[in-house]
Each structure stands twice: as C-alpha cells, then as structure tokens.
C-alpha positions in Angstrom: -3.1 -46.5 100.1 -6.1 -47.0 97.7 -4.3 -49.9 95.8 -4.3 -52.3 98.8 -7.1 -54.6 100.2 -9.5 -52.9 102.4 -10.3 -55.3 105.4 -12.2 -54.4 108.6 -11.7 -50.8 108.0 -7.8 -51.0 107.4 -5.8 -50.8 104.1 -3.4 -53.8 104.1 -1.2 -55.6 101.7 -2.0 -59.3 100.7 -0.8 -62.2 102.6 1.7 -63.0 99.9 2.6 -59.6 98.8 1.3 -60.2 95.2 0.0 -57.2 93.0 -1.4 -56.9 89.6 -1.4 -54.0 87.2 -4.5 -51.9 86.3 -4.2 -50.5 82.6 -5.6 -47.5 81.1 -7.2 -48.7 77.8 -6.9 -45.4 76.2 -3.1 -45.5 76.1 -2.1 -49.0 77.5 -0.2 -47.4 80.3 -0.2 -48.9 83.9 -2.5 -46.8 86.2 -1.6 -48.7 89.4 -0.3 -52.0 90.8 -3.1 -53.3 93.1 -2.7 -55.9 95.8 -4.1 -59.4 94.6 -5.8 -61.1 97.4 -5.5 -64.6 98.4 -7.7 -67.2 100.0 -6.1 -66.4 103.4 -7.3 -62.8 102.9 -10.6 -63.7 102.1 -11.0 -65.7 105.3 -9.7 -62.4 107.2 -12.6 -60.5 105.3 -15.1 -63.1 106.5 -13.8 -62.9 110.0 -14.2 -58.9 109.9 -17.6 -59.1 108.5 -18.8 -61.8 111.0 -17.6 -59.8 114.0 -19.2 -56.4 112.8 -22.5 -58.1 111.7 -24.4 -58.4 114.9 -24.0 -54.7 115.8 -24.9 -53.6 112.2 -28.1 -55.9 112.2 -29.1 -54.4 115.5 -29.1 -50.9 114.2 -32.6 -49.3 113.7 -33.7 -49.1 109.9 -33.4 -45.2 110.5 -29.7 -45.3 111.6 -28.8 -47.4 108.7 -30.9 -45.0 106.5 -28.9 -42.1 107.7 -25.7 -43.5 106.8 -26.7 -44.4 103.3 -28.2 -41.0 102.9 -24.9 -39.3 103.9 -23.2 -41.6 101.3 -25.6 -40.3 98.8 -24.7 -36.7 99.6 -20.9 -37.3 99.7 -21.0 -39.2 96.5 -23.2 -36.5 94.8 -20.3 -33.9 96.0 -17.5 -36.1 94.3 -19.1 -37.0 90.9 -16.3 -35.5 88.9 -13.6 -37.3 90.8 -15.5 -40.7 90.4 -16.3 -40.0 86.7 -12.6 -39.4 86.1 -11.5 -42.5 87.7 -14.1 -44.6 85.9 -12.8 -43.2 82.7 -9.1 -43.9 83.5 -9.7 -47.5 84.3 -12.6 -48.3 82.2 -12.2 -46.1 79.2 -15.8 -44.9 78.6 -16.4 -41.2 77.5 -16.7 -38.6 80.1 -20.3 -38.1 79.6 -20.9 -41.8 80.1 -18.7 -41.8 83.2 -20.6 -39.0 84.6 -23.9 -40.7 83.9 -22.7 -44.0 85.8 -21.5 -41.8 88.7 -24.9 -40.0 89.1 -26.6 -43.7 88.6 -24.4 -45.0 91.2 -25.1 -42.3 93.8 -28.8 -42.7 93.5 -28.7 -46.5 94.8 -27.6 -44.9 98.0 -30.4 -42.5 98.1 -33.2 -45.2 97.0 -32.1 -47.6 99.7 -31.8 -44.8 102.3 -35.6 -44.6 101.7 -36.2 -48.3 101.4 -34.4 -49.2 104.5 -37.3 -47.7 106.7 -40.0 -49.4 104.4 -39.4 -53.0 104.6 -42.8 -54.0 106.0 -44.0 -57.3 107.7 -47.6 -58.1 108.6 -49.6 -59.6 111.2 -52.6 -62.0 110.7 -54.8 -64.7 112.3 -54.6 -68.1 110.8 -58.0 -69.3 109.7 -57.8 -72.8 110.9 -55.9 -72.5 114.4 -56.6 -69.1 115.2 -53.1 -68.5 115.8 -51.5 -65.0 115.5 -48.9 -65.0 112.5 -46.2 -62.2 112.7 -44.3 -62.1 109.7 -41.1 -59.8 109.4 -37.8 -59.6 107.4 -34.3 -60.2 109.0 -30.9 -59.7 107.5 -29.8 -62.8 105.7 -26.2 -62.4 106.7 -22.7 -62.1 105.2 -23.1 -61.3 101.4 -20.3 -61.8 98.9 -20.6 -59.2 96.1 -18.9 -60.1 92.7 -19.0 -57.2 90.2 -18.2 -56.5 86.7 -15.7 -54.2 84.9 -18.3 -52.4 82.6 -19.9 -50.3 85.3 -17.0 -50.0 88.1 -19.2 -47.8 90.4 -22.9 -48.5 89.7 -22.6 -52.3 89.9 -21.0 -52.0 93.4 -23.4 -49.4 94.8 -26.4 -51.3 93.4 -25.5 -54.3 95.6 -23.6 -52.5 98.6 -26.8 -50.1 99.1 -29.6 -52.6 99.6 -27.3 -55.0 101.5 -26.4 -52.4 104.1 -29.8 -51.2 104.1 -31.0 -54.7 104.9 -28.5 -54.9 107.7 -25.9 -57.1 106.0 -22.1 -56.9 106.0 -20.5 -57.4 102.6 -17.3 -58.5 100.9 -16.7 -57.2 97.5 -14.8 -58.7 94.9 -14.4 -56.1 92.0 -13.4 -57.0 88.3 -9.4 -57.0 88.3 -9.7 -54.6 85.1 -11.5 -51.9 87.2 -10.8 -52.4 90.9 -9.7 -48.6 91.7 -13.2 -47.1 91.7 -14.5 -49.6 94.2 -11.6 -49.0 96.4 -11.9 -45.3 96.1 -15.5 -45.6 97.5 -14.4 -46.8 100.9 -12.9 -43.6 102.3 -16.3 -42.1 101.4 -18.3 -44.8 103.3 -16.2 -44.5 106.4 -16.9 -40.7 106.3 -20.6 -41.7 106.0 -20.5 -43.7 109.1 -20.4 -47.3 107.9 -18.4 -49.2 110.7 -15.3 -51.2 110.1 -15.8 -54.9 108.8 -19.4 -54.1 107.4 -17.8 -53.3 103.8 -14.6 -55.1 102.8 -13.1 -55.0 99.4 -10.8 -57.7 97.7 -9.1 -57.1 94.4 -7.6 -60.1 93.0 -6.4 -62.1 90.0 -7.2 -65.2 91.8 -11.0 -64.3 91.4 -12.1 -68.1 91.0 -10.4 -69.4 93.9 -11.1 -66.7 96.4 -14.8 -66.4 95.4 -15.1 -70.3 95.7 -13.5 -70.2 99.1 -15.7 -67.8 100.4 -18.9 -69.5 98.9 -18.0 -72.5 100.9 -17.4 -70.8 104.0 -20.5 -71.5 106.0 -20.6 -68.1 107.6 -21.4 -66.6 104.0 -25.4 -66.6 103.3 -25.7 -64.7 100.1 -23.9 -64.3 96.7 -24.7 -61.6 94.4 -23.0 -61.6 91.1 -23.1 -59.5 87.8 -21.5 -60.8 84.9 -21.4 -63.5 82.1 -24.0 -66.5 82.2 -21.0 -68.9 82.0 -19.5 -67.5 85.3 -22.8 -67.3 86.8 -23.4 -71.1 86.3 -20.2 -71.9 88.1 -21.0 -69.7 91.1 -24.5 -71.3 91.2 -22.9 -74.6 91.5 -20.6 -73.4 94.2 -23.6 -71.6 96.0 -25.4 -75.1 95.9 -23.1 -76.7 98.3 -23.9 -74.2 101.0 -27.4 -73.6 99.9 -26.6 -69.9 99.6 -29.2 -67.1 98.4 -28.2 -66.3 95.0 -28.9 -63.0 93.1 -27.5 -63.5 89.8 -27.7 -60.6 86.9 -26.3 -62.6 83.9 -26.0 -62.0 80.2 -28.3 -60.6 77.6 -29.1 -60.6 73.9 -31.4 -57.8 73.7 -33.8 -57.6 70.6 -34.5 -53.8 69.4 -37.9 -53.9 67.3 -38.8 -51.0 65.0 -42.3 -51.3 63.7 -43.4 -49.5 60.6 -45.6 -46.9 62.5 -42.8 -46.0 64.9 -41.6 -42.6 65.1 -38.3 -42.9 63.2 -36.7 -39.9 64.9 -37.4 -41.3 68.2 -36.5 -45.0 67.3 -33.1 -43.9 66.2 -32.4 -41.7 69.3 -33.5 -44.8 71.4 -31.0 -47.2 69.6 -28.2 -44.6 70.1 -28.9 -45.1 73.7 -29.5 -48.8 73.8 -26.6 -49.4 71.6 -24.0 -46.8 72.5 -24.6 -46.2 76.1 -21.3 -47.4 77.8 -20.1 -48.1 74.2 -22.2 -51.1 74.1 -20.3 -52.9 76.8 -23.5 -53.6 78.8 -25.7 -56.5 79.1 -28.6 -54.3 78.4 -27.2 -53.1 74.9 -29.3 -53.7 71.9 -27.6 -56.6 70.1 -30.1 -57.9 67.4 -31.8 -54.9 65.6 -35.0 -55.7 63.8 -36.5 -52.8 61.8 -39.5 -53.4 59.6 -38.7 -53.6 56.0 -40.7 -50.7 54.8 -38.9 -48.2 56.9 -35.3 -49.7 56.9 -33.7 -47.3 54.4 -35.1 -44.2 56.3 -34.0 -45.7 59.5 -30.6 -46.8 58.5 -29.8 -43.5 56.7 -30.6 -41.5 59.9 -28.8 -44.0 62.2 -25.5 -43.9 60.2 -25.7 -40.3 60.3 -25.7 -40.3 64.0 -23.2 -42.9 64.5 -21.1 -41.3 61.9 -21.1 -38.0 63.8 -19.5 -39.5 67.2 -16.0 -38.6 67.9 -13.6 -41.3 69.1 -10.6 -40.6 71.3 -9.5 -40.5 74.9 -12.5 -40.4 77.1 -10.9 -37.7 79.1 -10.8 -35.3 76.2 -13.4 -32.7 75.4 -15.9 -33.6 72.9 -15.1 -37.4 72.7 -18.2 -39.5 72.5 -16.4 -43.1 72.1 -13.7 -44.1 74.1 -11.7 -47.4 73.9 -13.1 -50.9 74.7 -11.7 -52.0 78.2 -9.1 -54.4 77.0 -7.5 -56.2 73.9 -9.5 -59.3 74.2 -12.9 -57.3 74.2 -11.7 -55.3 71.1 -10.4 -58.2 69.2 -13.8 -60.1 70.1 -15.7 -57.2 68.5 -13.5 -57.1 65.4 -14.0 -60.9 64.9 -17.7 -60.5 65.0 -17.7 -57.8 62.2 -15.4 -59.9 60.2 -17.5 -62.9 60.7 -20.8 -61.1 59.6 -19.2 -59.5 56.5 -17.8 -63.0 55.4 -21.3 -64.4 55.6 -22.7 -61.6 53.5 -23.4 -58.6 55.9 -22.9 -55.2 54.3 -20.7 -52.4 56.3 -22.6 -49.0 56.4 -20.1 -47.3 58.7 -16.8 -48.4 60.3 -16.0 -51.9 60.5 -11.9 -51.5 60.6 -9.9 -51.9 63.9 -7.6 -48.8 63.7 -3.8 -48.9 64.1 -1.9 -47.5 67.1 -2.1 -47.5 71.0 -5.4 -47.9 72.7 -8.2 -50.4 72.5 -10.3 -48.6 70.2 -13.0 -49.7 67.7 -15.1 -47.4 65.7 -18.8 -47.2 65.5 -20.0 -49.6 63.2 -23.3 -50.2 61.2 -23.9 -53.7 59.5 -26.9 -54.3 57.4 -28.3 -57.7 55.7 -26.9 -59.4 58.6 -27.5 -63.1 58.1 -29.0 -65.5 60.8 -25.8 -67.3 60.8 -23.7 -64.5 61.9 -22.0 -65.1 65.5 -22.8 -61.7 66.5 -26.4 -62.6 66.8 -26.1 -65.5 69.2 -23.7 -63.7 71.8 -23.2 -60.3 73.3 -21.4 -58.1 71.1 -20.2 -55.8 73.8 -18.9 -53.1 71.6 -20.2 -50.4 69.3 -21.6 -52.4 66.5 -25.2 -52.5 65.3 -26.2 -55.5 63.6 -29.5 -54.8 61.5 -31.7 -57.1 60.1 -35.5 -56.8 58.9 -38.9 -58.4 59.3 -42.5 -57.9 57.9 -44.7 -59.7 60.2 -45.3 -59.2 64.0 -45.6 -62.8 64.9 -42.4 -63.5 63.0 -40.4 -60.9 64.8 -41.6 -61.8 68.1 -40.6 -65.6 67.7 -37.1 -64.3 66.5 -36.8 -61.9 69.4 -37.5 -64.8 71.7 -35.4 -67.4 70.0 -32.5 -67.1 72.5 -31.6 -68.5 75.8 -31.3 -65.0 77.2 -34.2 -62.9 78.5 -32.8 -59.8 80.1 -34.1 -57.0 78.2 -35.9 -55.9 74.9 -36.9 -52.7 73.3 -40.0 -52.0 71.1 -40.8 -49.0 69.0 -44.2 -48.3 67.7 -46.7 -45.6 67.4 -49.6 -47.8 68.6 -49.5 -48.1 72.6 -51.9 -50.8 72.6 -49.7 -52.9 70.1 -46.7 -52.0 72.1 -48.1 -53.2 75.4 -49.3 -56.5 73.8 -46.1 -57.2 72.1 -44.1 -56.3 75.4 -46.2 -58.9 77.1 -45.5 -61.6 74.5 -41.6 -60.8 74.8 -40.0 -63.3 77.1 -37.8 -60.7 78.9 -37.5 -59.4 82.3 -37.5 -55.8 81.0 -39.0 -54.0 78.1 -38.2 -50.5 76.8 -41.1 -49.3 75.1 -40.4 -46.4 73.0 -37.3 -45.7 75.1 -33.8 -47.0 74.7 -33.1 -46.9 78.6 -34.6 -49.2 81.2 -32.2 -49.0 84.2 -33.6 -47.0 87.1 -32.7 -47.6 91.0 -36.5 -47.4 91.6 -37.2 -50.3 89.2 -36.5 -54.1 89.6 -33.8 -54.8 87.3 -33.4 -58.5 86.1 -34.3 -61.2 83.7 -35.7 -64.5 82.7 -34.3 -67.8 81.4 -30.5 -67.6 81.4 -30.1 -64.0 82.2 -30.4 -64.6 85.8 -32.1 -65.0 89.2 -33.7 -62.4 91.3 -34.0 -58.7 91.0 -31.6 -55.5 91.8 -33.0 -52.1 92.4 -36.7 -51.3 93.3 -38.5 -52.6 96.4 -37.2 -56.0 95.4 -33.6 -55.5 95.6 -33.4 -55.3 99.3 -35.3 -58.5 99.7 -32.6 -60.3 98.3 -30.5 -59.5 101.4 -33.3 -60.6 103.8 -34.8 -63.7 105.1 -38.6 -63.8 105.8 -39.5 -65.1 109.3 -42.7 -65.8 110.5 -43.6 -66.3 114.4 -46.9 -68.1 115.4 -48.6 -67.7 118.9 -51.8 -68.4 120.5 -51.8 -65.3 122.7 
C-alpha cells in the first residue's frame, strides 16, 4: 500500500502502471518499487485538491489547529519508526535520523499554534475616512516539491503551514526518498486531515509532472526546496501562471573563526555545521575560514573530533557516519577532494573513497585549500571540510560574501559586539553566531541572492500560503 500514489485519501497505482526502485544506500539493495506518477495522475491530484479545498478553507482556524496538534502527537509517538525509515532510504546515521524526525514533528506543533494567530487589522484611511479591513485568505492549491536530504522535515515544513493556512497540497517527494512521505499519510488520516487535502505523487518523471501542475490554472502556490538550477526552471514555469513562489535553494555557507573565539566551542560548532546530516544540507559549512593565529590549534582539535567518528550502516549502534544518498553524490564529493589536492590542498584526514558495497565516503579534512578549488564554489554535500586561513576582518567578510549564494553563515568570536557587527555585514538570510545550528521551526528559514525567495518556519512561513485582502467601506 505505502508504495503507491496517494490521491484523494486513496492508495492507487499510476495511470500507466510504471514503477521505480528505491535503493538502500548502505547496501545498494532495493527497499521498494514505488509507483511513478504521470501527468494524468497529477491532474487527478489537482482535481481532488480542488474538490476538497472549499470545505477545508471554511474550517475555523481552531479546527485546523486541532488537526495539526493531533498530527504532532501521533508523529511524536512514532519517532523511532520514522527515524528507521529515514535511515533506510536516505542513509543518515540513526542519531541524525532521530534528530530529523523530532524536527519534522515540531512543524506540526508550531503551525498548530500559528493557525490561530494570523491577525488582520482594521483602520481608517486618513484621506477618505473609509474603513479598511485587512485579512489573510488561503492562497489555494499548493504544489510542494521536496528534496532527498530531509525526507520528513522538508515535507512537514511545507505541509504544516499550508494546512494551517487552509490550503490543499500536492507533494512531489524526491525519487531517492519517497517512502517517508508516503508513510506520513496514514498518520495524517488518523489526525483528521480530510481526503484530497494532502496528495503524494512520487515519480521519476519529476520535471514533466511538476511543469504540468504549474501550468494548471487551479494551482496558486509552488514551494520548492532544492538546487538553485532547478529553482530557476520552476520560477520560469511559475511565471506563466503568475504563481506565488516559495524557493529554498542552494547555499555555500562560510564558517568564520576569529582569533578571539573559544576554540573548543568553535570546533564543536563546526562538527554540527559540517557533519549534521553528513554535510548533505544546504546549511552545511562549505568554506571554513580560520584566523591564521589559531589555525594549528583549531585544525588539530577538529581532526581529532572528525577522526573519532565511526562510519557504517546508519542502523547499527555506535555509527556516526552513514553512506551518502547515492553513487553520484559520493563520486562528486570524491572529485571535489581530488581536485583540491591536485591544486595544492593537504589532506589531514580521510580523502580516500573506500572499496566495497554502499555509497560511503569518510570524514575528510583539507587544509591549504586554494581559492581555485572547485569545492569552494559549489556545495560539497558531503563530509569534507575545506579549511583556509585569514588575517583581517574586512578581508574575510569580503571573501565570505563573494558568492552568488546567501543562505547561512557562521561566525565564532569572543566579542559579542564584533560578532553582531560582522553578522550584519554578511549578506546572508541567516547567521549562526557562536553556534553551528540555525534551523528552528519558530524562526524564518531562508536566504538572500540566489539562495531563494520567501521564508519557511516562524510567523512568516504561513504567509507564503496566504493572500492578503483588504475591504474598503464607508459605513
């Protein structure tokens, strides 16, 4: 059942009967053969969402809130089950998977609370004396396209605010990791989500079915998390129907360690910013700048921490580092390391792709990384730390900002005044100041420049699925 499409509250095969395999990255075995949706299936999902949308939008905010609250409770009871499934299809270690499951559940709780707090306002227009009544309405059918690196959390981060706003959704999960999102559907049914409000379309024909949905005039919102290259294509498609876009795109995060930083704290911060989710995150520290005067101490401590990590099947006890999601990702990471070394970088740890089954790559630390290294201009998306040095504050800020991306930056310093000043000069949507983790359901997640449009989470996240309306009257 959980390997079919989920449309209008029913499990069904595709229009043409096609399927695709989901692979366990730890042992390269087939976990399941999953239905591969077609354009015809996408139209059926839109039909179902349209039929269900009016009744859901008419529900009181409190009624929608209670459904989301039940979803949080049910998800929290099943964290172990979801974490196991995340590890099976994504590969991440059990501890990372449990962290994601808990994070995913929190979006249901946060938006259960925000559903009843979308305030409008009333005023008197100074020139005309007319009363102005401003409120927020559900935007309409929303297409959600989610990535493979957080199979649960990237779905709930979009589903929860959309449902809180009163919108039905159609989810296209990544074909590497569709099982977690399909497993969520019985839980949402149990929580009280009506048929047609949440529909799931796994597919190997991602581009075709998403493009078809974005050109259907009944669709009003597209929310995407993924690469900037794909985001650009979706924005082009969204422009034809003037859809409301929410785009969480790529990153190239700088991690800056000043000479007055607490080195122990900075090392621990980098372990989180670099190795959370095995580095397969748009928030992962990608360019690491350490003040020249503390580089030796910092590198020694960081190498020791990275070297203590155990690599293996993420389901096994004591494993810190699981496999990467697929062979292409592993080979790209390996190519980044080879390129950097060929250009003069020094390997302090790791750096060799292991033989055998599974898409593994070891924790790797590179120093003396030259500016020409390919890994500095692209997302590494793996457990490789590329370290450079700096001496001047203005110089490191300029280097940190010298990228088309602007998602997140990290700053470690013992001087809070300096930390705030540097943070404000960094052209990023988020800054981790003396901490290596910024993601929080209660905070607006998103970037500047080519890292995206809009925000997810926080009070802002629900507004991505709403339209502001104002009524003028002279009563």
